[in-house]
C-alpha positions in Angstrom: 0.0 -0.3 0.0 1.4 3.2 -1.0 1.8 6.3 1.3 0.0 9.7 0.2 1.4 13.5 0.2 -0.5 16.0 1.7 0.9 19.9 1.0 -0.2 21.7 3.9 0.0 25.5 4.3 0.6 27.1 7.7 -0.1 30.1 7.1 2.1 33.5 7.6 3.6 33.6 10.6 1.4 33.4 13.5 1.1 30.0 15.1 -2.6 30.4 16.2 -3.5 31.2 12.6 -2.8 27.4 11.6 -5.9 25.6 10.6 -7.1 23.1 12.7 -7.2 20.2 9.4 -3.3 21.2 9.3 -2.8 20.8 12.4 -4.6 17.4 12.9 -2.8 16.4 9.3 0.3 17.0 11.5 -0.3 15.0 14.4 -1.9 11.8 13.1 1.2 11.6 10.6 4.7 10.9 11.6 6.9 11.8 8.6 6.6 15.7 8.0 8.8 17.5 5.2 10.3 21.0 6.1 11.0 23.5 3.6 14.9 24.6 4.2 18.3 22.9 4.6 18.0 23.6 8.4 15.1 22.2 10.1 15.1 24.3 13.3 15.6 27.5 11.1 12.5 27.2 8.7 9.8 29.5 9.2 7.6 26.8 8.5 9.0 24.6 10.7 9.1 27.5 14.0 5.4 28.5 13.0 4.0 24.8 13.7 6.5 24.2 16.6 4.4 27.2 18.7 1.4 25.6 17.9 2.6 21.9 18.2 5.4 21.2 21.0 5.5 17.7 19.8 6.5 18.2 16.4 10.0 17.0 17.1 8.9 13.5 18.2 8.1 13.4 14.1 10.5 11.9 11.7 11.7 15.6 10.3 12.7 15.6 6.8 14.8 19.0 5.5 14.0 19.9 2.1 16.3 22.2 0.3 15.0 24.7 -2.0 17.3 27.0 -3.3 16.5 30.7 -3.9 17.4 30.8 -8.1 16.2 31.3 -11.0 18.0 29.4 -13.0 15.7 27.0 -14.6 17.9 23.9 -14.6 19.1 24.2 -10.9 15.7 24.7 -9.7 14.5 21.3 -11.7 17.3 19.5 -10.3 15.9 20.6 -6.8 12.6 19.9 -7.4 13.0 16.0 -8.4 15.0 15.7 -5.6 12.8 16.9 -3.3 10.2 14.3 -5.1 12.5 11.6 -4.6 13.0 12.4 -0.8 9.1 12.2 -0.3 8.7 9.2 -2.8 11.1 7.2 -0.8 8.5 7.2 2.2 5.2 6.8 0.3 6.7 3.3 -1.3 7.1 2.0 2.4 3.5 3.5 2.7 4.1 6.4 5.0 1.9 9.3 4.7 4.4 12.8 4.4 2.8 16.0 5.2 5.3 18.6 3.7 4.9 22.1 5.1 4.8 25.3 3.1 4.3 29.0 4.5 0.7 30.7 3.5 -1.4 28.6 1.2 -0.1 26.2 -0.8 -1.9 27.5 -3.5 -0.1 30.7 -3.7 3.4 30.8 -5.2 4.7 27.6 -3.1 7.1 26.0 -4.1 5.4 22.6 -2.8 3.5 22.5 -6.1 6.5 21.6 -8.0 6.4 18.1 -6.1 3.4 18.0 -6.2 3.0 17.6 -9.8 6.1 15.2 -9.5 4.3 13.0 -7.2 1.3 13.1 -8.8 3.1 11.8 -12.1 4.4 8.8 -10.5 1.2 7.7 -9.5 1.2 8.5 -5.8 -2.2 10.4 -4.1 -1.4 13.6 -3.2 -3.8 16.1 -1.6 -3.6 20.3 -1.0 -4.7 22.1 2.2 -5.0 25.3 2.0 -3.8 28.1 4.7 -4.5 31.4 5.1 -2.3 34.0 2.9 0.0 36.0 3.5 -1.9 39.0 1.7 -5.1 38.3 3.8 -3.2 38.0 7.4 -1.5 41.4 6.5 -4.7 43.2 5.8 -6.0 41.5 8.9 -3.5 42.8 10.8 -3.7 46.5 9.4 -7.2 46.1 10.5 -8.0 47.2 6.6 -10.1 45.4 4.0 -8.6 44.3 0.8 -11.0 44.9 -1.8 -14.7 46.1 -1.7 -17.9 46.1 -4.1 -16.4 46.1 -7.6 -12.8 46.3 -6.7 -10.5 44.1 -8.2 -7.6 42.7 -6.4 -3.7 41.9 -8.4 -1.5 39.8 -6.5 2.3 40.3 -8.2 4.9 38.6 -7.9 7.1 42.0 -7.6 10.8 40.5 -8.4 9.8 38.9 -11.5 7.9 42.0 -12.5 9.9 45.2 -11.2 10.7 46.2 -14.7 6.6 46.3 -15.8 5.8 47.9 -12.0 5.0 51.6 -13.2 2.3 49.7 -15.6 1.2 47.6 -13.2 0.7 50.5 -10.5 -2.1 52.1 -12.9 -4.3 48.9 -12.7 -7.0 49.4 -11.2 -8.2 48.1 -7.7 -5.5 46.8 -4.8 -2.5 45.7 -6.0 -0.6 43.0 -3.8 3.2 43.1 -3.8 4.6 39.9 -3.1 8.3 38.8 -3.2 9.4 42.2 -3.7 13.4 41.0 -2.0 16.3 42.2 -3.9 13.8 44.5 -6.1 12.6 46.9 -3.4 14.2 50.4 -4.5 12.5 50.1 -7.9 9.4 49.0 -6.5 9.2 51.7 -3.8 10.5 54.4 -6.1 7.6 53.3 -8.1 5.0 53.5 -6.0 6.4 56.9 -4.9 6.0 58.4 -8.4 2.3 56.7 -8.4 1.2 58.6 -5.6 -0.7 56.0 -4.4 -1.3 54.7 -0.6 1.1 51.5 0.4 1.5 50.0 3.2 4.1 47.4 4.3 4.7 44.2 6.9 7.8 42.6 7.3 7.5 39.0 8.8 4.0 39.6 9.8 3.2 37.1 12.6 6.2 36.6 13.8 8.2 37.9 16.8 10.0 40.0 14.2 7.4 41.5 12.6 7.4 45.4 11.5 5.0 47.6 9.3 5.9 50.6 7.5 2.4 52.5 6.7 3.8 54.7 3.9 5.9 54.3 0.8 8.5 56.8 2.1 8.8 54.5 5.3 9.4 51.6 3.0 13.3 50.4 3.8 15.0 49.3 0.6 16.7 46.7 2.4 13.6 44.6 3.6 13.7 41.1 4.1 12.4 38.3 2.1 9.1 37.9 3.6 7.9 41.6 3.2 4.8 42.2 1.6 3.3 45.2 0.3 -0.6 46.1 -0.5 -1.0 49.3 -2.8 -4.2 51.0 -2.6 -6.1 53.3 -5.2 -6.5 57.1 -3.1 
């Protein structure tokens, strides 16, 4: 009998935002795949650990996910991650693969999910709270109302088009700003629109910036900007 893979979204950072289903699956299954080379340094691990103290009693697998855009490196890494997971599925063991935020939104888990399905195993996506919904809630504001559209943009990949993107109607969520923060910030300031940013939402190191001018150009990876029309 083959095991089953579960891709479990653990939310953006606050352990209290971990869903009941996510926690149940983690408790019920022995093998937990953790994104990152070092398990204890993984944000996903830290979130679950904050809600489930017994996590270290499980079989924890570190799954390295390098920050690169090189397609060959990414493919090799995703293949290796799928191999790691499959080795347990072959033994009839289920695997719970932790992923930040919601599993369906820019999650590296999805590359493993597709490969496992192609190899003939069962795999299930378990939703988590998205980072941009958590950021809006943390700022005590709505994302969209009435007929307003919502645009979710991977800013690192779209920085060259940011001026045009900011002209879109409705609310813009800028994720993965990373190394392009300076360019993104300049575009926001030029647009004259309202912008807020949270770095490390729900984590002990959380920082809130309530205007484009306040946003530091050296912000960390877990920074998310919400831009609203005036």
